[in-house]
C-alpha positions in Angstrom: 116.3 83.9 11.2 119.1 84.1 13.6 118.1 85.5 16.8 121.2 87.4 18.6 122.1 89.0 22.0 124.6 91.9 21.5 126.5 93.7 23.9 127.8 97.5 24.3 128.7 99.2 27.4 129.5 102.9 28.7 131.9 103.6 31.6 129.6 103.5 34.1 126.5 101.2 33.5 125.1 98.7 31.0 121.9 98.9 29.6 119.9 96.4 27.9 117.7 96.7 25.0 116.1 94.8 22.3 116.3 94.9 18.6 113.7 94.0 16.0 114.1 92.1 12.3 113.9 95.3 10.7 116.6 97.1 13.0 114.6 99.2 15.0 115.3 99.1 18.8 112.8 97.7 21.6 113.2 100.1 24.4 111.9 99.3 27.8 110.9 102.6 29.8 113.2 103.2 33.0 110.1 103.1 35.1 109.1 99.4 33.7 110.1 96.1 36.0 111.5 94.8 33.2 114.0 97.5 32.3 117.4 96.3 33.1 120.4 98.6 33.9 123.7 97.2 36.0 126.9 99.0 36.8 129.8 98.5 34.5 131.8 96.3 36.8 128.8 94.1 37.7 127.5 94.0 33.9 130.6 92.5 33.2 130.7 90.4 36.1 127.1 89.2 35.6 127.6 88.1 31.5 130.7 86.4 32.7 128.7 84.5 35.4 126.1 83.6 32.3 129.0 82.2 30.5 128.5 85.3 28.1 131.4 86.7 26.7 131.3 90.6 27.7 133.8 91.3 24.8 137.1 93.1 24.8 135.9 96.5 23.7 132.4 96.1 26.1 130.8 94.7 23.0 129.6 90.8 22.1 126.6 89.0 21.0 124.9 85.8 21.4 121.9 84.1 19.8 118.7 84.0 22.2 119.0 80.3 22.1 122.6 80.6 23.7 121.1 83.2 26.3 118.1 80.9 27.1 120.9 78.2 27.6 123.1 80.1 29.6 120.2 81.3 32.2 119.4 77.4 32.6 123.1 76.6 33.3 123.5 79.1 35.5 120.5 77.9 37.5 121.8 74.6 37.4 125.2 75.2 38.6 124.7 78.4 40.7 125.8 77.0 44.1 129.3 76.1 42.4 129.7 79.3 40.2 128.3 82.1 42.0 130.6 82.5 44.6 133.6 82.9 42.0 131.9 86.3 40.8 131.3 87.9 44.3 133.4 91.2 45.2 133.8 92.1 48.8 132.8 95.6 49.7 135.5 98.2 50.1 135.9 101.6 51.0 139.4 103.5 50.6 140.2 106.9 52.0 143.7 108.5 51.3 145.4 111.8 51.9 145.0 113.7 49.1 142.8 111.5 46.9 139.2 111.4 46.6 137.4 108.2 48.7 136.7 105.3 46.6 133.9 103.1 47.5 133.2 99.9 45.6 130.0 98.2 46.3 130.1 94.3 46.9 128.2 91.5 45.2 127.3 88.7 46.9 125.4 85.3 45.7 121.9 86.8 46.4 123.0 89.9 43.9 123.5 87.2 41.2 120.0 85.3 42.0 118.1 88.6 41.5 120.0 89.7 38.4 119.2 86.5 36.9 115.7 86.9 37.4 115.9 90.5 36.5 117.6 89.2 32.9 115.2 86.6 32.3 112.1 89.2 32.7 114.2 91.3 30.4 114.4 88.5 27.7 110.7 87.5 28.0 109.8 91.4 27.8 111.7 92.3 24.5 110.9 88.9 22.8 107.0 89.8 23.8 107.3 93.1 22.0 108.7 91.7 18.9 112.5 91.6 19.5 114.5 89.4 17.3 118.0 90.2 19.2 119.1 91.9 22.1 122.1 94.2 22.7 123.1 96.7 25.6 125.0 100.0 25.8 
């Protein structure tokens, strides 16, 4: 059986789920420490940091072995790769337009999210997931 990780995002966030071999979803309660939800731009940046294609239409997939290799590769090359995905904080105000605040991401953010992602993958696999998707 090939295990996969699939990707689907909304315009505001990326929430990760598992899927069992019978097609039923493995949903982690929002209060659970293994629940994983990222802001859309952060989710795309994190997936790219891992080397997983977030997809053109916010859809994509990878096998669980590919996901585990991506985590190992991200940890091994963290100091070299993480700075390429960081984003500075900004606050833009213009007369007659809405204020736009963009939360920045630093290397510590990617380190935390890497641990969060590993915890999520382990949790859904432990609950019988044969694949992982987000949406």
